[in-house]
KOLZA-963152 format. One record per residue (C-alpha): residue in three letters; x, y, z; residue number from 0. Coordinates in pm, 1 decimal, m for minus. Each point is the difference from the previous one (the first is absolute). Layout:
REM KOLZA-963152
<rec r="ALA" X="X" Y="Y" Z="Z" k="NUM"/>
...
***
This chain:
REM KOLZA-963152
<rec r="MET" X="0.0" Y="0.0" Z="0.0" k="0"/>
<rec r="LYS" X="142.3" Y="337.7" Z="m99.2" k="1"/>
<rec r="PRO" X="m50.4" Y="282.1" Z="254.2" k="2"/>
<rec r="THR" X="m216.4" Y="295.3" Z="m92.3" k="3"/>
<rec r="ALA" X="m31.0" Y="347.4" Z="148.4" k="4"/>
<rec r="THR" X="m284.4" Y="m124.7" Z="221.8" k="5"/>
<rec r="GLU" X="190.0" Y="m312.6" Z="108.0" k="6"/>
<rec r="PRO" X="327.1" Y="115.6" Z="156.2" k="7"/>
<rec r="TYR" X="268.7" Y="m263.4" Z="41.6" k="8"/>
<rec r="ILE" X="361.3" Y="19.4" Z="99.8" k="9"/>
<rec r="LEU" X="190.4" Y="m151.9" Z="m290.6" k="10"/>
<rec r="THR" X="356.9" Y="79.2" Z="107.0" k="11"/>
<rec r="TRP" X="152.2" Y="m33.2" Z="345.4" k="12"/>
<rec r="ILE" X="343.0" Y="149.1" Z="76.5" k="13"/>
<rec r="ILE" X="110.3" Y="m121.2" Z="343.1" k="14"/>
<rec r="CYS" X="298.0" Y="148.2" Z="189.2" k="15"/>
<rec r="ILE" X="127.8" Y="m199.5" Z="298.1" k="16"/>
<rec r="SER" X="227.2" Y="147.4" Z="267.5" k="17"/>
<rec r="GLY" X="294.4" Y="m157.2" Z="180.7" k="18"/>
<rec r="PHE" X="39.5" Y="m139.6" Z="352.2" k="19"/>
<rec r="THR" X="49.4" Y="320.0" Z="200.7" k="20"/>
<rec r="GLN" X="m216.3" Y="221.7" Z="m218.8" k="21"/>
<rec r="HIS" X="m348.9" Y="124.5" Z="75.3" k="22"/>
<rec r="VAL" X="m260.2" Y="138.1" Z="m238.4" k="23"/>
<rec r="GLY" X="10.8" Y="344.7" Z="161.2" k="24"/>
<rec r="GLU" X="374.3" Y="56.5" Z="m49.4" k="25"/>
<rec r="PRO" X="174.6" Y="182.4" Z="m287.8" k="26"/>
<rec r="THR" X="195.6" Y="m307.9" Z="m113.1" k="27"/>
<rec r="GLY" X="118.4" Y="m77.3" Z="m349.7" k="28"/>
<rec r="ILE" X="m285.9" Y="m243.0" Z="m58.5" k="29"/>
<rec r="HIS" X="m245.6" Y="267.9" Z="120.7" k="30"/>
<rec r="LYS" X="149.3" Y="248.2" Z="m247.5" k="31"/>
<rec r="LEU" X="m27.5" Y="m257.2" Z="m279.0" k="32"/>
<rec r="TRP" X="m364.9" Y="m62.6" Z="90.7" k="33"/>
<rec r="LEU" X="m70.4" Y="375.1" Z="m24.2" k="34"/>
<rec r="LYS" X="166.0" Y="17.0" Z="m344.2" k="35"/>
<rec r="LEU" X="m196.0" Y="m297.5" Z="m126.2" k="36"/>
<rec r="ARG" X="m328.1" Y="140.0" Z="138.2" k="37"/>
<rec r="HIS" X="67.0" Y="333.9" Z="m166.5" k="38"/>
<rec r="ASN" X="88.4" Y="m148.2" Z="m338.8" k="39"/>
<rec r="PHE" X="m226.0" Y="m303.5" Z="m32.5" k="40"/>
<rec r="THR" X="m303.4" Y="8.5" Z="230.1" k="41"/>
<rec r="ASN" X="m331.2" Y="52.6" Z="m179.5" k="42"/>
<rec r="ALA" X="m355.9" Y="m133.0" Z="9.8" k="43"/>
<rec r="THR" X="109.5" Y="m357.6" Z="m80.4" k="44"/>
<rec r="THR" X="348.8" Y="m4.7" Z="156.8" k="45"/>
<rec r="GLN" X="59.8" Y="m33.3" Z="374.0" k="46"/>
<rec r="THR" X="339.9" Y="74.7" Z="155.8" k="47"/>
<rec r="GLU" X="46.8" Y="m139.9" Z="351.4" k="48"/>
<rec r="LEU" X="265.5" Y="16.8" Z="274.9" k="49"/>
<rec r="TRP" X="22.0" Y="m295.1" Z="239.2" k="50"/>
<rec r="THR" X="243.0" Y="m114.3" Z="270.4" k="51"/>
<rec r="TRP" X="208.2" Y="m316.4" Z="m39.7" k="52"/>
<rec r="ASN" X="m204.3" Y="m197.6" Z="254.1" k="53"/>
<rec r="SER" X="m351.7" Y="91.4" Z="m111.6" k="54"/>
<rec r="ARG" X="m290.4" Y="m242.1" Z="m21.6" k="55"/>
<rec r="TRP" X="58.6" Y="m94.4" Z="m362.7" k="56"/>
<rec r="TRP" X="m307.2" Y="m215.6" Z="m37.7" k="57"/>
<rec r="GLU" X="m213.3" Y="310.6" Z="58.7" k="58"/>
<rec r="LEU" X="165.7" Y="195.2" Z="m281.5" k="59"/>
<rec r="ALA" X="m13.0" Y="m301.3" Z="m232.3" k="60"/>
<rec r="GLU" X="m370.1" Y="m38.0" Z="69.4" k="61"/>
<rec r="ALA" X="m60.2" Y="372.6" Z="m61.4" k="62"/>
<rec r="ILE" X="176.1" Y="m30.7" Z="m335.9" k="63"/>
<rec r="LYS" X="m207.4" Y="m306.3" Z="m85.5" k="64"/>
<rec r="ILE" X="m338.1" Y="155.2" Z="78.3" k="65"/>
<rec r="SER" X="84.7" Y="333.8" Z="m162.3" k="66"/>
<rec r="ARG" X="44.6" Y="m150.3" Z="m345.3" k="67"/>
<rec r="ASP" X="m340.0" Y="m168.5" Z="m56.5" k="68"/>
<rec r="GLY" X="132.2" Y="m247.5" Z="m255.5" k="69"/>
<rec r="VAL" X="245.5" Y="239.2" Z="m166.1" k="70"/>
<rec r="PRO" X="361.5" Y="m121.1" Z="44.1" k="71"/>
<rec r="PRO" X="177.7" Y="262.1" Z="213.7" k="72"/>
<rec r="ARG" X="344.0" Y="136.7" Z="m79.3" k="73"/>
<rec r="VAL" X="212.7" Y="m28.5" Z="315.1" k="74"/>
<rec r="LEU" X="342.7" Y="159.0" Z="41.5" k="75"/>
<rec r="ILE" X="200.8" Y="m5.0" Z="322.5" k="76"/>
<rec r="CYS" X="290.6" Y="218.3" Z="117.0" k="77"/>
<rec r="ALA" X="159.9" Y="m118.7" Z="323.2" k="78"/>
<rec r="TYR" X="303.8" Y="47.1" Z="222.1" k="79"/>
<rec r="SER" X="191.7" Y="m222.6" Z="245.8" k="80"/>
<rec r="TRP" X="m239.0" Y="m226.1" Z="197.7" k="81"/>
<rec r="GLY" X="m278.3" Y="160.5" Z="m202.1" k="82"/>
<rec r="ALA" X="156.8" Y="m175.8" Z="m300.5" k="83"/>
<rec r="GLY" X="129.0" Y="m319.4" Z="162.4" k="84"/>
<rec r="TRP" X="m310.1" Y="m54.8" Z="212.7" k="85"/>
<rec r="GLY" X="m291.4" Y="232.9" Z="m83.7" k="86"/>
<rec r="PHE" X="22.7" Y="m22.5" Z="m379.2" k="87"/>
<rec r="VAL" X="38.6" Y="m378.3" Z="9.9" k="88"/>
<rec r="ARG" X="m296.7" Y="m40.8" Z="236.9" k="89"/>
<rec r="LEU" X="m220.2" Y="231.5" Z="m207.1" k="90"/>
<rec r="ALA" X="91.2" Y="m180.8" Z="m323.2" k="91"/>
<rec r="ARG" X="m89.7" Y="m334.2" Z="160.4" k="92"/>
<rec r="GLU" X="m336.1" Y="133.7" Z="116.4" k="93"/>
<rec r="LEU" X="m68.6" Y="134.9" Z="m349.7" k="94"/>
<rec r="ARG" X="94.4" Y="m336.4" Z="m151.7" k="95"/>
<rec r="LYS" X="m261.3" Y="m170.5" Z="221.2" k="96"/>
<rec r="ARG" X="m255.5" Y="230.1" Z="m163.6" k="97"/>
<rec r="GLY" X="122.7" Y="m58.6" Z="m355.3" k="98"/>
<rec r="ILE" X="157.9" Y="345.5" Z="m32.9" k="99"/>
<rec r="VAL" X="329.7" Y="64.7" Z="m180.4" k="100"/>
<rec r="VAL" X="258.5" Y="259.0" Z="110.1" k="101"/>
<rec r="LEU" X="115.5" Y="155.7" Z="m327.1" k="102"/>
<rec r="GLY" X="312.3" Y="158.0" Z="143.2" k="103"/>
<rec r="ALA" X="197.3" Y="67.2" Z="315.1" k="104"/>
<rec r="VAL" X="283.8" Y="238.7" Z="75.9" k="105"/>
<rec r="LEU" X="193.7" Y="m95.7" Z="312.1" k="106"/>
<rec r="ALA" X="262.9" Y="197.2" Z="191.4" k="107"/>
<rec r="ASP" X="245.5" Y="m208.6" Z="205.3" k="108"/>
<rec r="PRO" X="m247.8" Y="m285.7" Z="60.9" k="109"/>
<rec r="VAL" X="81.5" Y="m164.2" Z="332.7" k="110"/>
<rec r="TYR" X="m107.5" Y="m352.4" Z="86.7" k="111"/>
<rec r="ARG" X="m201.0" Y="m36.9" Z="319.5" k="112"/>
<rec r="SER" X="m69.8" Y="m331.0" Z="166.4" k="113"/>
<rec r="ARG" X="m351.9" Y="m57.7" Z="122.6" k="114"/>
<rec r="TRP" X="156.9" Y="m136.2" Z="320.6" k="115"/>
<rec r="LEU" X="117.3" Y="269.1" Z="243.7" k="116"/>
<rec r="SER" X="287.4" Y="m217.8" Z="120.4" k="117"/>
<rec r="PHE" X="145.1" Y="16.8" Z="m354.8" k="118"/>
<rec r="ALA" X="m28.2" Y="380.2" Z="m40.3" k="119"/>
<rec r="TRP" X="381.6" Y="20.7" Z="4.3" k="120"/>
<rec r="ARG" X="0.8" Y="m152.5" Z="m351.1" k="121"/>
<rec r="SER" X="m88.1" Y="346.6" Z="m134.5" k="122"/>
<rec r="LEU" X="357.6" Y="100.9" Z="74.7" k="123"/>
<rec r="ILE" X="176.7" Y="m271.7" Z="m196.6" k="124"/>
<rec r="GLY" X="39.3" Y="m51.8" Z="m371.4" k="125"/>
<rec r="SER" X="m112.6" Y="m362.1" Z="m41.3" k="126"/>
<rec r="PRO" X="m382.5" Y="15.4" Z="0.1" k="127"/>
<rec r="VAL" X="m185.2" Y="67.3" Z="m323.7" k="128"/>
<rec r="VAL" X="m330.4" Y="173.0" Z="m63.8" k="129"/>
<rec r="SER" X="m229.9" Y="m235.5" Z="m191.2" k="130"/>
<rec r="ILE" X="m217.2" Y="184.0" Z="m254.8" k="131"/>
<rec r="PRO" X="m348.3" Y="m152.9" Z="m42.5" k="132"/>
<rec r="ASP" X="m89.6" Y="m129.7" Z="m345.5" k="133"/>
<rec r="ASN" X="m283.2" Y="249.7" Z="m54.3" k="134"/>
<rec r="VAL" X="255.2" Y="284.2" Z="m22.4" k="135"/>
<rec r="ARG" X="98.9" Y="73.6" Z="m359.9" k="136"/>
<rec r="THR" X="294.4" Y="247.2" Z="13.9" k="137"/>
<rec r="VAL" X="230.6" Y="105.0" Z="283.3" k="138"/>
<rec r="ARG" X="248.4" Y="286.3" Z="m17.4" k="139"/>
<rec r="TRP" X="216.0" Y="60.9" Z="301.2" k="140"/>
<rec r="LEU" X="283.3" Y="190.1" Z="159.2" k="141"/>
<rec r="ARG" X="241.0" Y="m94.3" Z="273.0" k="142"/>
<rec r="GLN" X="292.4" Y="145.2" Z="193.5" k="143"/>
<rec r="ARG" X="297.4" Y="m167.7" Z="163.7" k="144"/>
<rec r="ASN" X="123.8" Y="280.9" Z="222.7" k="145"/>
<rec r="ASN" X="m160.4" Y="m111.8" Z="326.6" k="146"/>
<rec r="TYR" X="m236.7" Y="m250.9" Z="161.0" k="147"/>
<rec r="PRO" X="m265.9" Y="m101.1" Z="m49.7" k="148"/>
<rec r="ARG" X="52.4" Y="m23.1" Z="m372.6" k="149"/>
<rec r="GLY" X="m223.8" Y="m129.2" Z="m275.5" k="150"/>
<rec r="HIS" X="m22.0" Y="m375.9" Z="m31.6" k="151"/>
<rec r="ASP" X="m3.5" Y="m188.1" Z="m328.8" k="152"/>
<rec r="LEU" X="m332.9" Y="m53.3" Z="m173.4" k="153"/>
<rec r="VAL" X="m113.2" Y="m335.6" Z="m136.2" k="154"/>
<rec r="ALA" X="m306.6" Y="m57.8" Z="m217.5" k="155"/>
<rec r="GLN" X="m227.2" Y="m285.3" Z="104.8" k="156"/>
<rec r="ASN" X="m63.9" Y="m49.6" Z="m371.7" k="157"/>
<rec r="GLU" X="255.6" Y="144.8" Z="m243.1" k="158"/>
<rec r="ARG" X="m236.9" Y="m51.0" Z="m294.6" k="159"/>
<rec r="LEU" X="m257.6" Y="232.2" Z="155.3" k="160"/>
<rec r="THR" X="216.0" Y="250.9" Z="191.4" k="161"/>
<rec r="ARG" X="281.5" Y="209.6" Z="m145.9" k="162"/>
<rec r="ILE" X="242.6" Y="136.7" Z="258.0" k="163"/>
<rec r="GLU" X="224.6" Y="261.8" Z="m156.1" k="164"/>
<rec r="ALA" X="363.2" Y="38.6" Z="108.3" k="165"/>
<rec r="ALA" X="41.4" Y="201.2" Z="317.3" k="166"/>
<rec r="VAL" X="107.8" Y="362.0" Z="m28.6" k="167"/>
<rec r="GLU" X="292.6" Y="28.9" Z="243.1" k="168"/>
<rec r="LEU" X="5.0" Y="344.7" Z="160.9" k="169"/>
<rec r="VAL" X="321.3" Y="151.6" Z="131.5" k="170"/>
<rec r="GLY" X="1.5" Y="279.3" Z="254.9" k="171"/>
<rec r="VAL" X="m331.0" Y="m89.9" Z="164.5" k="172"/>
<rec r="THR" X="m79.2" Y="m200.6" Z="311.0" k="173"/>
<rec r="HIS" X="m290.9" Y="m221.8" Z="85.0" k="174"/>
<rec r="GLU" X="m155.2" Y="284.0" Z="199.9" k="175"/>
<rec r="ASN" X="m19.9" Y="237.4" Z="m296.9" k="176"/>
<rec r="ILE" X="m28.9" Y="m219.7" Z="m311.1" k="177"/>
<rec r="ASP" X="m378.0" Y="50.2" Z="m5.1" k="178"/>
<rec r="ASP" X="62.6" Y="373.4" Z="m36.5" k="179"/>
<rec r="SER" X="238.6" Y="m46.2" Z="m293.9" k="180"/>
<rec r="ASP" X="m70.7" Y="158.0" Z="m336.9" k="181"/>
<rec r="GLU" X="73.5" Y="m336.7" Z="m161.4" k="182"/>
<rec r="PHE" X="m276.1" Y="m178.4" Z="194.9" k="183"/>
<rec r="HIS" X="m254.6" Y="272.3" Z="m66.6" k="184"/>
<rec r="SER" X="92.3" Y="15.6" Z="m369.1" k="185"/>
<rec r="LEU" X="m20.6" Y="m378.8" Z="m40.1" k="186"/>
<rec r="ALA" X="m342.8" Y="m1.8" Z="166.1" k="187"/>
<rec r="MET" X="m135.0" Y="290.3" Z="m205.8" k="188"/>
<rec r="THR" X="125.1" Y="m161.4" Z="m321.1" k="189"/>
<rec r="MET" X="m161.4" Y="m335.3" Z="73.9" k="190"/>
<rec r="VAL" X="m332.4" Y="159.9" Z="90.4" k="191"/>
<rec r="GLU" X="8.6" Y="207.5" Z="m321.7" k="192"/>
<rec r="GLU" X="64.5" Y="m316.9" Z="m201.9" k="193"/>
<rec r="LEU" X="m271.5" Y="m209.7" Z="160.8" k="194"/>
<rec r="VAL" X="m282.4" Y="244.0" Z="77.5" k="195"/>
***
């Protein structure tokens, strides 16, 4: 069913997800990116959202599902740190349960997070990988190696369905400020322009 002026639907969802120590009401890099995306892309059929890394992802996935009324939604996600290594992954899984594809994701220094508190220390080492669900189509990402935590490697659950582009290695930034980098914001804006 194609939406009409009397039947408003949200066709495109742009979701920004903050990192571990960030809150929605702070002027962080992910908050600034969210404002840019809202300014440039939000309209009657496009929703731009800002969520924290540990949100209740099933609620957002359900909102996306019921807001489409049979029209396949276009979902794009921009995330940082645990927002990428935990929040993005959890949201993508919830969307997959509802038959929804994530067209693209832009991740800044994605950090693995164990679901077990006793293994939280694994965020600080380089061996874990972030597993990208098979309903995600394209992932672009940036990482830094100047301090810890630092972005972990990404692995597609299904390489035929998910394309993970080579990481952009940033020099001169730390984990704390990579989400405020021009490179991250530019990569996100470019992907949204291509897919919206």
